[in-house]
N, C-alpha and C positions, 0 to 999 in steps of 0.2 A: 401838761395841759389839761388832759382828761381828769387828772387827780384834782385839779383846781375846780373844775366844772362839777364833777360828781365826787364828793368826798367818799373815803372808804366805807364809813358806816352806812351811807346812803346806798352804795353799790352792793353792800352785803345784804342790806335789807331787801333790796330788788331781787337779789339771787334767792334769798329765803322765800319771798313771796311767790316767785315763779316756780321753784322747785316744789314748795309746799302746795301751791295751788294745782299743779300738774299731778302730783301724788294723790291729792284728795280727789281730784277728777277721776283718775284711773281707778282707785279703790271703790269709789262710789258706784261706777258702772259695773264693775266686776261683781259687787255684792248685789246690785239691782238685777243682773242677769241670773245670778244663782237663786235669788228669791222668785223671779219671774218663772224660772224653770219649775217651780213647786206649785204653781197655780193651774186652774182650769183656764181655758181660753177666755170664757166669758168674764171670769174674775180679772184676768190679766189686763183686758181693755177697759172694764168697768171701774176697777180700783187699781190703777198701775203702781201707785206708791205705797200701797198697804202691804202688811205682812200676810201670807197666805193663812186663810182661816183653817183649811184642812189640807196640810201638805200632801201633794200628789206625787209620791214617790214613783208611782206607776209610770210617770213620763219617762223616768230614766230607764225602766225596764223595757217600755216600748220602743224607745230610741236605740237602746243596746241590742235588743233581739230583732224586732220588726224591720228596723232600719239598717241592720247589720253593722251597727257601730262597734260591736264586739270584735268582728273580723277586720274592721278598718283600724281598730286600735292596735291589734296584734300586728298587722301590716306595717304600721307607722313605727311601732316599738322595734320590730325587727330591722326595718331598713335604717332608722336613725341610729340605733345602737351599733350596728355593724359599721355604719359609715363613720361614726365618730371613733370607734376602735381603729378602724383602717387609717383614718386621718391621723391619728397620734402616731401609729407605728411608722408612717411615711414621713410625717412633718417634723417630728421631735428631733430625730437624728440629722435630717436635712438642715433644720434651723441651727442647731448646734454646730455643724460644720461650716455653714455660712457665716455665723457670728465669730467663730474662733479660728477657722482655718486660715492659712495664708497661702494662696494659690492664684495663679493667673486666671482671671475671668470671674473671680468671686463677686465682685461689685457688679459686674454685668448680669450675673445670675440673680442676685438680689433685685437688681432693677427690673428684670423680666417678671419676677414674682410680683413686685409692686405694681407693674403695669397690668398684670393679670387681674388685679382687683378692680380695675377701672373698665374692663370690658362689659358692656351692657348684656345681661343675660338674654333678653329677647332677640338680641342679634344672633345668638347661637342656636335658636330653637330649630331651624331647618337643618343646619349641619349635624347637630346632635341627633335628630331623628333619623336622618339619612345613615349615619354611622351606626347607630344601634339597630336599625332595621337591616343593614347589610351584615351585622354580626349576630342577627337573630335574637337580639336582646331587647327589642322594642316590646312595650307592654309586658315587661317582666320586672320583678322586684330587684333582681340581680342588675339589670341595666340601670335602673333608677339609682341603685346604691353606688354603682361605678361613676355615673354623672355627678351625684352628690359629692363624692370624694374628690373627683378631679376638679370640680368648680370651687371647692372649699380649700384646696391646698394653698393658693396664694395668700389668702387672708391669714390662715393658721401659721404659715411659715413666717410671715411679716411680723405678726404679733410675737411669736415665740423667739424670733431673732432679738427683739428688744429685751426680753426677759433674759436670755443667755448673755447678752452684752452687758447687763447690769451686774452680773455675778463677778466677784473679785478673781483676777487671773492668778493671784498668788497661791490660791488653793490648788490650781492645776499644777503649777510649778512644784509645790510641795508633794503632790501625789506622784509626779514623774520621778522626783528625786528618791522617793521611797520604793521605786521600782514598778509602778503601775504602767500598763500599756495605755495606748490612747483609749481603746474601748473601755478598759477598766476606769479610767478617769471619767469618761462619759457616765458609765453605768452606776458607779459607786459614789462619785463626788458631785458631779454637776447635775445629774438627773434628779436626785432627791432635793437639791437646793432649788431646782426650777419647778418643784411640784406645784406651788401655788399657781404659777403661770400656766402649767399644763391643765391644771384643773379649771382655770379661767376660760381657756380656749375650748375645752371639752363643754363647758356649760354653754358658752356663746353659740357653738356649732350645734349643740343639741337643740337649743331653743329655736335657732334660725331654721334648721332642717325639719323640726317637728311642725313648724308653722308654714313650711314652704308649700306653694300652691301651683305656681305657673309651670314648673318643670313636670310636676305630676300630671298636670292637665294634658300636657303635649305628649308625654311618653307613655302614659297609662290609659288604656281603654277599657279593659275587661273589669266588670264590677267586682270580681273576686280579688283583683289586685289593687283596688283603691286604697288610698291612705285616708286619714281622718279629714284632712283639708278638702279632698274631693268628696268624702261622705257629706260634709256640710253642704257643699255645692249641690250634690244629688238630692239632698233633703230640701234645699230651697227650690229646686226645680220641680220636685214632686209636689210641692205645695201649691203649685199653679193649677193642679188637677184635683187635689184633695180638699181644697177650700182654706187651706192655711192653718196648720197646727203649730202656732207660735210657741207654745209651751214646750213642746218636744224639740223644736229648733233650739231653744234656749237651753234645754237639757243637753243637746249635742254640743253646743258651744261650751257649756261647762265641762263636759267630758274632754274636750280639746284643750281647754285652759289648765285643768286641774294638774296634769303631770309637770307642766313647766312651772306653775306657782309652788308646788311642793318642792321641786328641785331647787328653786330659788331661796325658799325659806330654810331648807336644810343646808345649803351650801353658800349662802350669801356672804358669810363672814369670810370664808376662804376665797371667794371670788373677789371681794373688795380688797383683801390683802394682796391678791395676785395682780390686780390692776394697779394698786399703789406701788408694788414692787417694780412693775414694768415701767411705770412712769418716772422712776428715779434712776437716772443713768449717770 
């Protein structure tokens, strides 16, 4: 019925227009923000669409040093890197067992993790803050890292289950016949085959946690423990009293965007192959 109303070439044209239009929209504003970060404030509002006549690299120095974005950058890098590493250490073996193991309650456990993805994060703000405060981990980077890992496990396990399920079981059987233990099968056979999937969830979690704002706002209070997303918020707040240094604000936004853009440019091919692999079961 749908095929008769919308022929396949027409549907494909709509898809290309939608994806191409959204890509062009995103690239345009990323480039515009970078250009705006190199202008003076007067030039930014007087000629918003022109190239900077005299690039103001000092906007980045001012944001990095005076607005303490250097400290926030290191905090974000530390928290997100440790969180992603801990996530993989916990989630990869768990996803392998849930996808390959045959034991009572396996499906129930999988359903629990799938259910965990649907819990609204704002619903957890108060319980998480009370728990972290009782453990004396509130307003610490350690506490924020633990919360990031705990809340990202359901999504990571759910995605990795799909990757491990897509791998042929004959390879496991051949390794067991050759004398490998269960751990050796996982370590030397299945884990290398699942590397594109592991890389994909690592990138998705890194980007998601790098841009995370709500949990940081609830759990972090001290200026020295702020992450980059809180740094942007504090910069916007300070503009209410300083008269509005929009060029420095755009320099801060560029600093936040740059690592995720570079990560995607370098690892996009591996990420796409991992998503494709996980989608074929």
